[in-house]
N, C-alpha and C positions, 0 to 999 in steps of 0.2 A: 394291608389296605387301611386299617385303622391308623397305623403309624404314618402312612402317607397323607391321610386326611388331616392328622394332627399337625404335620409340618406345613401343609397347605394353609390351614387356618392360622397358624402362627405367623407365617410370612404375610398373609393377607392383613393381619392386624398391624404388622410392622410397616408394610408398604402402603396400606390403605387404598382407597379408591378415589380418583380425582374426576371432576366433572368438566374436564377440558379436553379438547380434541387433539392436542399435541403437547409434547414436552417443551419446557422452557430451559434453554441452556444458560449457564451463569459464567461470567468471567470474573476470576478472583481479583483482577485489577480494576473492576468497574467497567466504565466505557473505554474501549480501546482508543488510542491516540492516532495521530497522523502517520501513515506509512511513508517512509522515505524512498518511495519509488513512484514512477509514472511521469515524472517531469524531466527525464533525461533528454538531452539533445542528441542530434545526429553524431556528435563527436564522442559521446559517452559510451561506456559499457553498461550493460544491464544485468544485475546480479539478482539471484533469488532472495526472498526475504522469509523470515521465520516468525510466526505469531508469538512463540515463546522467547524469541530474542536470544538464542543460544550463541555462544562465542564464535562458533564456526560459521555463523551468518550475521556478521557485525553490521551495525548501523541499519537495522531493519526498520526502525521507527525513528521519528524526528527527536532531536535532543531534549525536547521539553516533556517527553513521556517516559515513564518508568516501565519499559517493556518487560523487564524480568518478572513482573507480577502477572503477566498474561497467562491464564490457565483456564481452559474450558472444562466446565463441570456439568455433566448430564445427570439430572435428577430422575432416576429411572422410575421412582414412585409415580411421577406424573404421567407415565405411559399406561398405568393400569386404569383404563377406562373401558367403556362398552365398545368404543370404536378401535381401541388399540389393544394393549395387552390386558388379558383378564387377570393374570397373576404371573409371578415369576418364582420358580422353585429351584432348589439345588438340582443340578444335572441339566438344566435348560441350557441350550446353546444360543448365544446372541451373536449375530453377524453385524457388520457395519458397512456403510457406504458414505461417501462424502461428495458434495457438489459445490462448486464455487458460484456464487451469485454476485452480480454487480448491480447496484442500485435496486436490489430486490428481484432482479430478473435473471433467469437461467439463460444459457446460450453462450455463443462466442462473443464475449464482451471485453476482451483485453487482459484478463487475469487467468493464469493457467497453473496447473500442478507442475512442480519442479523437482519432485522427489518420489522415487519408487518406494513402496512399502510391501512387506510380505514377499511372496514369490511371484514373479512375473516372467512368463515365457520360459518356465523351468529353472530360472535363476533366483536363488534366495537372497534378497537384498537385506532383509531384516526379519525378525520374528513375525512382524505384521504391524498393525496400527497399535502403538504403545498406549497403555491405559493402566489404571489402578483403581480399585474400589475402596471406599471409605464409609464410615458410619454417618458422617455429616459433612456439610459444606466446609466448615471451619477446618476440619482435619485435612480435607482435600486441598485446601488453599495453603496450609502450613507446609506441605511437602513440595518438593520440586522434581522428584523422580517418578518414573513409571516402571513398576516391577512386573507387569503382565502385558498381554497384548491380545488383540483380535487376530488370530492366525488366519492364513488363507492364501489361495492363489487368486491374485487380483488382476483385473484388466482395467486399462485406462481408456476413457471414452471421449470422443469429440462431441461437439454440441448436437450433431445429428444422430448420435448413438453408435457410430462406427468406432472400431478400435483404433487408437492412436498410440503415440509414444511420448515419453517425457524427454524434453531437451535439457541438457546439463551444462551447456556452454554459457558465454556471456554476451552473445549477440542480442541486440534489442528486437530484431524482427525474426519471428519464428516461421518455419515452414508450416503448411496447412496441417500436416499429420502430427505436428507437435502441439497443437492448440487443444490440449486435453483439459476438460473442465470437470470430469467426474471419474471416480474409481469405485469399483464394486467387486464383490466376490465373483470369480469366474465359474467355479464349480465346487462341488462338495465331495470330490473323490478323495481328497486328502483331509487331514485334521483342519478344522476351520472354526473361526469365531472364538468367543470367550465362553467357557463353560462355568455357569454359576456354581460356586462351591458351597459346601455345608457351612463353612465359616462365614461366608457372605450372608447366608440365611440366618444363622444364629446371632451374628453381630448386627444384622440389619444394615448391611453396607449398600446404601441406596444412592450415594453420591459417587458418580464415576468420573474421574479425571481422565480426559482423552487428549492425546497429543495430536495436533494438527500439522500435517507435513508442510514442507516448504512450498511456496508459490512464487511465481514470477509475473512481471507486468510487461506487456508490449506497449510502450508509450505512444505508438502511432494509433492505438485503438482506444485510448482512454483520455480523459481530461482531468485536470486538477479538480478535486472535490468529489470525484466518483467514490462511492462507498462500497466496500467489499464485505461480503458475508460468506460463511460456509455453512451449508446445510448438512448436519449429521443425522443419518438415519440408522436406527437400530432395528434389526430384523430378528424376530423370535422364530427360531427354526421349529416348525411344526410338521416335520417330515412325515409322510404317510400317504396312502393311496387317496384318501378323501380329505386330506388336511391342506389348508392354505396357510402360508406364512403370514404373519402380521407385522406391520411396520410402524414405528414411532419416530418422528423426526423433530428436530429443533434447529434453530438458526443461531449461529454465533457471529457477532459483529467483530470483524477483523480490523476495521479502521478505514479512514479516509485517505485517498491517495494524495501525495505531495505534501511537503512541509509548508506551513504558513511562514511568512517572512516578516521581519521587522522593517518597515519602510524607512525608518530613520537610520538603520544600519546598512541596508542593501540597495534600496531604490534610488538614493541620491547619488548623482555623479557630478564631478567638477572637472572641467577642462581648463586648466589654470592660465593658458596663454595662447592667443592667436594674434598674428600681425594684422594690420588693417586689411579689410577685404579688397581695397584698391591698392594694395602694396605693389610697388614696382620691383621689389627684390624677390617676391614669391608670387607666382602666378597660379598656384594650385593650393588652395586651403580647403580642407574637408573634414568631416567628422561622421562617425556612425554611432548608433545606439542599438544594442542587441537585446531583444526580449528573451530572457532565459526560461520563461514559463511556457506552459503548453497552451495557455489561453491568450487571446487578444488583449492588449492593454493600452492605456493612454499615458502619454508623457508630455510634460511642459518644459520647453527649452527657454531659458532666459539668458540674454546676452547683456553683459555689463561693459560698456566702453569706458576707456580712460578719460574721455571728455565729458562723462556724465550721462550720455544717452543710454537708454535701456530699451530692449526689445523682447517680446515674448511670442512664442508660437506653440500651439497644441498640436500634437501628432498622434496618430493611431498606428500601432505596430502589431502585426499578427503574431500569434504564438510561435515561438522559436524563430521569429523573423528579425530582419535587420533594416533599420532606417539609415539611409545613406544620402548625404547632401554636401554640396560645396558651401562655404561660408558666404559666397556671393549670392547664391540662390536663397540661403537661409535668411540673410538680412533683407532681401527683397520681399520675402513672404511674411516677415514679422510685423506685428503691430508695435510701434515704437513711440517714444517720447521725443525723438529728435531724428537727425540724419545718421543712419547706421552705415558702417563700412569705411569710415574715414579715420578711425583710431584703433589702437590695439585694444584687445578685449579678453575677457574670460567668459565661459559659459557654465551654467548650472542646469542640471536635469533632475526633475522630480517625476516619479513614475509610480504606478500602482502594480508593478511587477518587479521581480529581481532583474537588475539590468547591469550591463557592462558596455564597453564601447572602445573607440579608437579615434585618435586625431592625427591628421596628416598636414604637414607644412612642406611644400616643395617648390622648386624652380625647374620646370620641365626643360627649359632652354639650356641651362648650365648643368643639369643633372644633379643638382643639390637637393637633398630631401631629408626629412626627419619625421618621426612619428612617436607617439607616446600613448599610454593607457591613461584614462581619466582616473582620478581618485574616487574610490567607492565610499559611500556613506559620508558624503560631505557634511551632512547635518551633524554627524557625530564629531567630525573634525572641528566644525564651528562651535559645537557645544563644549568640547574639551578646551578650546582656546578661550572661550568666554569664562569658563570655570577657572582657568589658570589666571585670568586677569582680575579675579575678585580679590 
């Protein structure tokens, strides 16, 4: 008894007591960047993404972010409060659960688990949720591996608490039973959790690096800019007839959905040639603008005619929508400096969204037709040309 009390007092001195209600998780990379998911169109596949950016889940984050530095660290000392853990000693069993939050809200919000951990329905997928304990935050961030795990039989839950299943394909739209947002320990009949070691106690290993499993996004249920979090909850197993388990949670910021884009590179389009709208040789002239983003956006179309006339028109295009018009209708709707439609022309488009499009030039009587894709990033082309002229 004296030895146990000595160990308890020693760990209490190492771990201390905090006056906060919940633990604060730390990301070694700082603030997570934009997740390269959520803005897929109906023609795209939708792949899982990985917080830690491992090579088997490539392009999880946008190019501007160093995803390989993402690593969640749970500072277990912060759990030792009156409302959470009173103390942690060698031999204690700590279990884990995780829940996906979108914009700080739990529920079915478009982001789901895409990877099984531990044993599920009798099949062992892995040892469990991978983790490793360290003396301090710096040591936890210097490493990249996980040598231990929270063992257990886990079950994956839908937003209403019923049991669901993980989808492993690349379809964008999931079935209802695949929209799992939480996993937790199913039972304690088998070895479970992480057992605090004597080495943890002696070394004061209070910074726990925890691997976050893969997730996937259903782009039909999210919008660009939605923010994703994962709530990690550690449960101190206080098994006994009159004992209640205690839980300590923290939220890890995973990132914001969709990549931001450089309007100078992506939003500008140029349609380099159209015959006159009143052309006798071609009776069908048309163009499209496609909004590749999930949100509604605005575009300005400018026509430059060979005779010096200029016309402009502002249009609104829904997320993943297409603007379609004939050149005759376009010239009629434009505000112009002269008479449009009587000379050959080219068009430029500026937009507040990533855009693409198509141009059509046809004679429906003779069956002659042609089409082309506009140049993207026309401002970049113009800038390069001007730079070459210096």
